[in-house]
C-alpha positions as CSV (number, residue, x, y, z in Angstrom):
1,M,103.6,146.0,235.6
2,A,105.4,147.6,238.7
3,E,109.1,146.4,238.6
4,P,109.3,145.2,241.9
5,L,110.3,147.2,244.8
6,L,112.0,143.9,246.5
7,R,114.3,140.9,244.7
8,V,115.1,138.2,247.0
9,R,116.6,135.3,245.4
10,D,118.6,132.0,246.2
11,L,118.3,133.0,250.0
12,C,119.7,131.3,252.3
13,T,120.4,131.2,256.0
14,Y,122.1,129.2,258.4
15,F,122.5,128.1,262.3
16,Y,125.1,126.7,263.2
17,T,124.2,124.2,267.0
18,D,125.7,122.0,268.5
19,D,123.0,120.0,267.3
20,G,124.7,120.3,264.1
21,V,123.8,123.4,260.8
22,V,119.9,124.3,260.4
23,K,118.9,125.6,257.2
24,A,115.7,127.7,258.7
25,V,115.6,129.2,255.6
26,D,117.5,127.8,252.1
27,G,116.9,129.0,249.3
28,V,114.1,131.1,248.8
29,S,113.6,133.4,245.9
30,Y,110.3,135.9,245.8
31,D,109.2,139.2,244.9
32,V,107.4,141.9,246.2
33,R,106.1,145.2,244.0
34,P,105.1,148.6,245.3
35,G,102.2,149.2,247.3
36,E,101.8,145.2,247.4
37,I,100.6,142.9,250.0
38,V,101.9,139.7,250.7
39,G,101.4,137.3,252.9
40,L,103.8,135.2,254.0
41,V,102.3,131.5,255.7
42,G,103.5,128.4,257.1
43,E,103.8,126.6,260.5
44,S,106.3,127.3,263.0
45,G,109.3,126.9,262.6
46,C,109.1,127.0,259.0
47,G,111.3,130.4,258.5
48,K,108.8,132.8,257.6
49,T,110.8,134.8,260.5
50,V,113.6,134.9,259.9
51,S,113.6,135.0,256.1
52,A,112.0,138.6,257.2
53,L,115.0,139.7,259.5
54,S,117.5,137.7,257.2
55,I,115.8,141.3,254.8
56,M,116.4,143.4,257.6
57,R,119.7,142.0,258.3
58,L,118.5,141.2,262.1
59,V,119.5,137.5,262.4
60,P,121.5,137.2,265.9
61,S,125.0,136.4,264.5
62,P,126.6,134.1,266.4
63,P,124.5,131.6,265.5
64,G,122.9,132.6,263.0
65,R,124.4,133.5,259.2
66,I,122.6,134.8,255.8
67,V,125.2,132.3,254.1
68,K,124.3,133.4,250.5
69,G,121.7,134.8,248.0
70,E,120.8,138.4,246.9
71,I,118.3,141.0,248.4
72,W,118.2,143.9,246.0
73,F,115.9,146.2,247.2
74,E,115.7,149.9,244.8
75,G,118.5,148.2,242.9
76,V,121.3,147.4,245.5
77,D,122.1,144.2,247.4
78,L,121.1,144.8,251.4
79,L,123.3,142.2,252.0
80,K,126.5,143.9,250.3
81,L,126.0,147.1,252.0
82,D,128.5,147.4,255.4
83,D,127.0,148.1,258.8
84,E,126.1,152.1,258.1
85,G,124.7,151.6,254.8
86,I,122.2,148.7,256.6
87,R,121.3,151.2,259.3
88,S,120.4,153.7,256.5
89,V,118.0,151.7,255.1
90,R,116.5,149.7,258.4
91,G,113.6,151.5,260.4
92,H,114.0,154.3,256.8
93,K,112.6,152.7,254.1
94,I,112.1,149.6,255.2
95,A,110.9,148.9,259.0
96,M,110.0,145.7,260.6
97,I,106.4,145.1,263.5
98,F,107.7,142.6,265.5
99,Q,105.5,139.5,266.7
100,E,105.5,140.8,270.5
101,P,105.7,144.5,271.1
102,M,106.4,144.4,274.7
103,T,109.4,142.8,273.8
104,S,110.7,145.2,271.7
105,L,109.6,148.7,273.1
106,N,112.4,149.5,276.0
107,P,110.4,149.4,279.1
108,V,112.8,152.2,280.6
109,L,112.0,154.7,277.4
110,T,108.8,156.6,276.6
111,I,106.5,156.1,273.8
112,G,107.5,159.0,272.4
113,R,111.3,158.9,272.8
114,Q,111.0,156.1,270.8
115,I,108.8,156.5,268.3
116,M,111.2,160.4,267.4
117,E,114.9,158.9,267.6
118,P,113.8,157.4,263.9
119,L,112.6,161.0,262.4
120,E,115.9,162.8,264.0
121,I,117.8,160.1,262.9
122,H,117.1,159.4,259.5
123,L,114.8,162.7,258.5
124,K,116.9,165.3,261.1
125,M,113.9,166.9,262.6
126,D,115.1,168.9,266.3
127,K,113.2,167.7,268.9
128,K,109.9,169.6,268.5
129,Q,109.3,168.5,265.3
130,A,109.2,165.3,266.4
131,R,107.6,165.6,268.9
132,A,104.4,167.1,267.3
133,R,104.8,164.5,264.6
134,A,105.1,161.4,266.6
135,I,102.1,162.5,268.3
136,Q,100.6,163.2,265.1
137,L,101.1,160.1,264.0
138,L,99.7,158.2,267.4
139,E,96.5,159.9,266.7
140,M,96.7,157.9,263.4
141,V,96.9,155.0,264.5
142,G,94.2,155.4,267.0
143,I,95.7,156.2,270.6
144,P,93.7,158.8,272.5
145,D,95.0,161.8,274.2
146,A,97.5,161.0,272.0
147,S,99.4,164.5,273.5
148,R,99.6,163.2,276.9
149,R,99.8,159.3,276.3
150,V,103.4,160.4,274.1
151,D,104.9,161.2,277.6
152,H,103.7,157.8,279.1
153,Y,105.8,154.4,279.4
154,P,105.0,150.9,277.3
155,H,104.1,149.0,280.8
156,Q,101.3,151.8,281.1
157,F,99.5,150.9,277.4
158,S,97.2,147.8,276.9
159,G,98.7,145.1,274.3
160,G,96.0,146.2,272.0
161,M,97.4,150.0,272.1
162,R,101.6,148.6,272.3
163,Q,100.8,147.2,269.4
164,R,99.3,150.6,267.9
165,V,102.3,152.1,268.8
166,M,104.5,149.7,267.3
167,I,102.8,150.4,263.9
168,A,103.1,154.1,265.1
169,M,107.2,153.8,265.2
170,A,107.3,151.5,262.1
171,L,105.2,153.9,260.0
172,A,107.4,156.8,261.5
173,C,109.6,157.4,258.2
174,R,106.8,156.3,255.2
175,P,109.3,153.4,254.4
176,R,108.7,151.5,250.9
177,L,108.4,148.7,252.2
178,L,107.0,147.3,255.8
179,L,107.3,143.5,257.9
180,A,104.7,143.2,259.3
181,D,105.4,139.9,261.9
182,E,102.3,138.3,263.2
183,P,101.2,141.3,263.8
184,T,98.0,140.6,265.6
185,T,99.2,137.7,267.4
186,A,98.4,138.5,271.4
187,L,95.4,140.6,270.6
188,D,91.6,139.5,271.0
189,V,89.5,139.1,267.8
190,T,88.0,142.4,267.5
191,I,91.7,144.5,267.8
192,Q,92.7,142.2,265.5
193,A,90.4,143.6,262.5
194,Q,91.5,146.9,264.0
195,I,94.7,146.7,263.4
196,L,94.7,145.1,259.9
197,E,92.0,147.4,259.0
198,L,94.8,150.4,259.9
199,V,97.5,148.5,258.3
200,N,96.1,147.9,255.3
201,R,94.3,151.9,255.3
202,L,97.7,153.5,256.0
203,T,99.7,151.2,253.1
204,Q,97.2,152.0,250.8
205,E,97.8,156.0,251.7
206,L,101.2,155.9,252.1
207,G,102.1,153.1,249.0
208,T,103.7,150.7,251.2
209,A,104.3,147.5,250.3
210,V,103.6,144.6,252.7
211,I,105.2,141.1,253.6
212,I,102.8,140.2,256.3
213,I,103.6,137.3,258.0
214,T,101.2,135.0,259.8
215,H,99.5,131.5,260.8
216,N,95.7,133.5,260.5
217,L,94.9,132.8,256.1
218,G,91.9,134.7,256.5
219,V,94.0,137.9,257.5
220,V,95.9,136.7,254.0
221,A,92.8,136.1,251.9
222,R,91.2,139.2,253.3
223,Y,94.4,141.5,253.2
224,A,97.0,139.9,250.6
225,H,97.0,140.5,246.6
226,R,99.6,137.3,246.3
227,V,100.5,134.5,248.9
228,N,103.9,132.6,249.4
229,V,103.4,129.7,251.3
230,M,107.0,128.2,253.2
231,Y,107.5,124.4,255.0
232,A,110.8,123.6,256.1
233,G,112.8,126.1,255.0
234,K,112.0,126.7,251.5
235,L,108.6,128.4,249.7
236,V,106.8,125.5,247.9
237,E,104.0,127.3,246.4
238,S,103.7,131.2,245.3
239,A,100.7,132.8,243.2
240,L,97.8,135.5,243.3
241,A,95.3,135.1,247.0
242,M,92.7,134.3,244.9
243,D,94.2,131.6,242.7
244,L,95.9,129.7,245.5
245,Y,92.4,129.6,248.0
246,H,90.4,128.3,244.4
247,R,93.3,126.4,243.0
248,P,96.1,125.1,245.1
249,H,99.0,123.0,243.6
250,H,101.2,121.6,246.8
251,P,99.9,119.0,249.0
252,Y,100.5,121.0,252.1
253,T,98.6,124.4,250.7
254,L,95.8,121.5,250.3
255,G,96.2,120.5,254.1
256,L,96.2,123.7,255.2
257,L,93.2,125.2,253.9
258,R,91.1,121.8,254.7
259,S,92.4,122.1,258.3
260,V,91.1,125.8,258.6
261,P,87.4,125.9,259.2
262,R,84.7,127.2,256.4
263,L,81.5,129.2,258.1
264,D,79.9,127.9,254.4
265,E,80.2,124.1,255.8
266,G,77.7,122.5,258.2
267,R,78.5,122.6,262.2
268,K,79.6,119.5,261.7
269,T,81.7,118.8,259.0
270,K,85.4,117.6,260.3
271,L,88.1,119.5,259.8
272,E,90.7,117.0,258.4
273,P,94.4,117.5,260.0
274,I,97.6,117.4,258.3
275,E,98.8,114.7,259.6
276,G,102.5,113.8,261.3
277,F,105.2,116.6,262.1
278,P,107.9,119.3,260.3
279,P,111.1,117.6,259.5
280,D,113.9,118.1,262.4
281,L,115.8,120.7,259.8
282,V,119.1,119.6,261.1
283,H,118.2,116.3,259.4
284,M,116.5,116.9,256.8
285,P,114.5,113.6,254.8
286,Q,116.0,113.0,251.3
287,G,113.7,114.4,248.6
288,C,111.1,116.4,249.2
289,A,110.3,117.7,253.3
290,F,106.7,117.4,252.6
291,H,106.8,113.2,251.4
292,P,106.5,112.0,254.5
293,R,103.0,113.9,256.0
294,C,101.7,113.4,252.0
295,R,99.2,110.6,250.5
296,F,99.7,112.3,247.1
297,R,103.5,110.8,247.2
298,T,105.4,109.2,245.1
299,E,108.8,107.2,244.5
300,R,110.1,109.9,242.7
301,C,109.2,111.9,246.2
302,L,111.3,109.9,248.3
303,V,114.2,110.5,246.0
304,E,114.1,114.2,243.9
305,A,113.7,117.3,245.8
306,P,111.1,119.2,243.5
307,P,112.1,122.8,242.3
308,L,109.4,126.2,242.4
309,M,108.5,125.6,239.0
310,A,105.8,127.3,236.7
311,V,102.9,126.3,236.2
312,G,100.0,128.8,235.6
313,H,100.1,133.2,235.6
314,E,102.6,134.1,238.4
315,H,101.7,130.6,239.9
316,L,104.9,128.5,241.3
317,V,104.7,125.0,243.2
318,A,107.0,122.8,244.1
319,C,105.3,119.9,243.4
320,W,105.8,116.2,241.1
321,E,102.3,115.8,241.9
322,W,100.6,119.3,241.8
323,Q,97.8,117.7,238.7
324,R,96.7,115.2,240.9
325,V,96.2,117.6,243.8
326,I,94.6,120.4,241.8
327,S,92.3,117.2,241.0
328,N,91.6,115.8,244.4
329,A,90.4,120.2,245.5
330,A,88.7,119.5,242.8
331,S,86.6,116.5,243.1
332,V,86.3,118.3,246.6
333,R,84.6,120.6,246.2
334,G,82.4,118.8,243.6
335,S,80.8,116.9,245.8
């Protein structure tokens, strides 16, 4: 088995506000191997995006700060690099597709200029080489008439085209790791499928590892090799994708899967929403953070937070009652 390309260990990223300390990422650990696609799922506010920004060292400070942990990439702890060191990695060996391209692209610079910049900085291309490569990248992501559109501005592109431009920028320097933060949120379903197939094809061709952050469990099922489930700033379950979908061990994962409509069930089948709301990250409940919403909770869950435990082949879960969760999921499938 290949050695991990990325090792995140006990990562803690907090935001210091007037209301208190928001523990957006609180002790997260996971690995990503070369060429692997890892899905990162969970409700809004659970820490998915902040964990990705922490890897890129782009957490806004103040109020945010990485207070603890290690992020090892190709044998180097990114948290120990100085500003010049992390700039040499960011956009070159690690790239990110941001959630909303219109706010991520510079409105006063042409698309070509924005794609050319990392090529000139990291790959030392001259302007002629960088422009030719920018046109090639736009063609690769499906932008028609790329030699002309390279001189256009972001507002002259549709939402789907802007997202393709973001992908071209992210893949410009052939990064080893790509962080895709909700890359299809603002797009219609047809364009979503095209963008995801494009990312999947390009990463396979380039051998790039991907962390894809999404709410869409269908996307994860189709593309991810492994899935990490986050809740309230912590990793609550991690498993191979097929294993997680067939045998969820955490009640939150089970709730997420049951709240999604399925084509193999009748149209009158009712979805089961997860009752309640995510906890206030400033005033976290004692014990397991999910216990106020969990129907499997016991007295132990109210007072003692479960650690992330190995329960099978590459399967980790943070739940005291994971065996009851499996039994319940199996009984539902069999009924």
